[in-house]
N, C-alpha and C positions, 0 to 999 in steps of 0.2 A: 504494500500500500504506500510505503514511503517513496518507492520508485515512481509510482503513478503521480503522486502529488508534486514531487520534485520536478518531473518532466512536464507536468501540467503547468507549473509555474514558469518554466523555461519557455514553453510553447506560447503561453499567454502574454508574456511580457517582452517578446522579441519580434520585431518586424524585419522582414527582408530576407528570410530564408536561413539556410544552414550556416553559412559563414558568419552571419550576424549572431548566431546562437552560440558559436564556439566560446566566446568569453564567459557567457552565462553557464554553459556546460562545465567549463573549467572551474568556475567559482563554486557552483552548486555540487557537482559530482566529485570534484577534486578537493578544493580547499575546505568547504563546509562539511561534507559528509565522508570524505576520505575513501570513496569507492574506487577511485583510480588515482594513479600518480601522474605527474606531468609527462613522464616518458610514455606512459600508457595512452595519455590523451593524444600525443603526437602520432602514435601508432594507430589509434582509433580513427583519427582524422585522415591519415594516409589510406587506411583500408576503406573508410566510408567514402572517400573521394574516388576510389578505384572500383567500387561496386555500384551496380545500377541502383538508382533511387536517390532521393534527397539526402544530403549529408546529415542533417539533423536526425532524420528517422533512422538512418543507418547507425549513427553514433548512439542514439538512445537504445536501439536494439542490442548493440554490442555491450554497452555498459549494463543494461538490464540483464543480459545473459550471464555476464561475468559476475554480477552481484547476486542474482537469485535464480539463475537457470532460465528455462524456457518461459515460465510464468513471469519472471522478472522482465524478460525481453518483451513479452506481450504488454505488460503494465506500462513500462517505460515508453514503448511505441505508441500505445493508445493515449498516454498522457501528453506526449509532445504533439500528436496530430489533432486531438480533440479541439483545442482552442481555435486553430486555423480553420477547421471544418465548420465550427459554429459561426465564426466571424464571417467567413466567405459566404456561407448560406444566408446569413442575415443581410450582409451588404449587397449581395447580388439581387436580392429582392427589391431594394430601394435605390441602388446606385444609379440606375439609368435616369431616374427622374431628377437626381441631383447633380448629374455630370456637368451641366452648364453653370452651376452656381460657382461663382468666383472663389469663395472661401474654401470650397471643397477642393478645387484645383490647387490652391495655395497649400492646403493641408497635405495633399499628396506630394507636392514639391518638397515640403519640409520633411516628410517621412522619408523620401528618397535620399535627402541630404544626411539625415540621421543614420540611415542604413549604411551609406557609404562610409561614414565615420566608424561604425561598428565593424565593418569589413576591414577597414584599414587597421584598426586596433588588433583584430585577429591576425592579420598578416604580420604586423610588427611582433606580436607575441610568438608566432610560429617561427619567424626568422631568427629571433633571439635564441630559441631553443634548438634550432637546426644545428647539426654538427658543423663546426667551423673548419671546413676543409675546402680547398680550392675546387675539388671535384664537385662538392655539393653546390657551391655557388655557380659553377659552370653549367651544371644540369639545370639549376633553377633559372638561370639567364636564358639558356637555350629553350627551355619549356615556355617561358614567358614570351620570348621573341616569336617562337613558332605559333603560339596561339594568338598573340596580339597583332603581329604584323603580317604573318603569312597565312593566317586563318586556317591553320592545321587543326583538324578535329581534336577535341579534347580526348577522345578515345586513343588516338595515336600518340598524343602527348603523354598520357598516363602509361600506355604500353611501352613506349620508348624509354620513359623514365624508369620504369620497373626493370626493363632489360639492362639498361646502363647500370642500375644499382646492383643487380645480380652479377653482372660481369665484373664490376669493381670489387664486389665481395669475394668472388671466386679468384680474381687476380691477386687480391690482397692476401688470401689464404695461401696461394701458391708462393707468393713472395715471402711470407712468414716461414713456410716450410723449407724453402731453399737455403 
């Protein structure tokens, strides 16, 4: 039940999707409840980004499973999804009639700006915790350039990043053994 309410709180007070939820997940599941460590959060984010589906749902599922098994995964996933579902259902019923209202347009502009700040904070947090090796920064820069400037599909960026990471780990083990 704690998992459900923790992720209900995360889902209810975060706008902008999974990346915007990472700081709240870190605080609630890591710092406040000690369900995961900072290293585990990095691993969960990496896995959640690599698997199909929204990052927040994947992260909630992984944390719930780790903490309380299958039922924990179900409770955490339902908790993080329920607020968005209820809000979207309610808003969709009335949004069309208010779309032309200037205050509503400005509110959405402000929400987008706030979401951008939350995503930037999550990025800074993840970069600070990233291994400080030239290889990590080179892969990060290549992935960003590929996605941002060359419009390479996110699937290829993730697959290539995973392949490079595996290759580096294997080459690193061979170098250690030699």
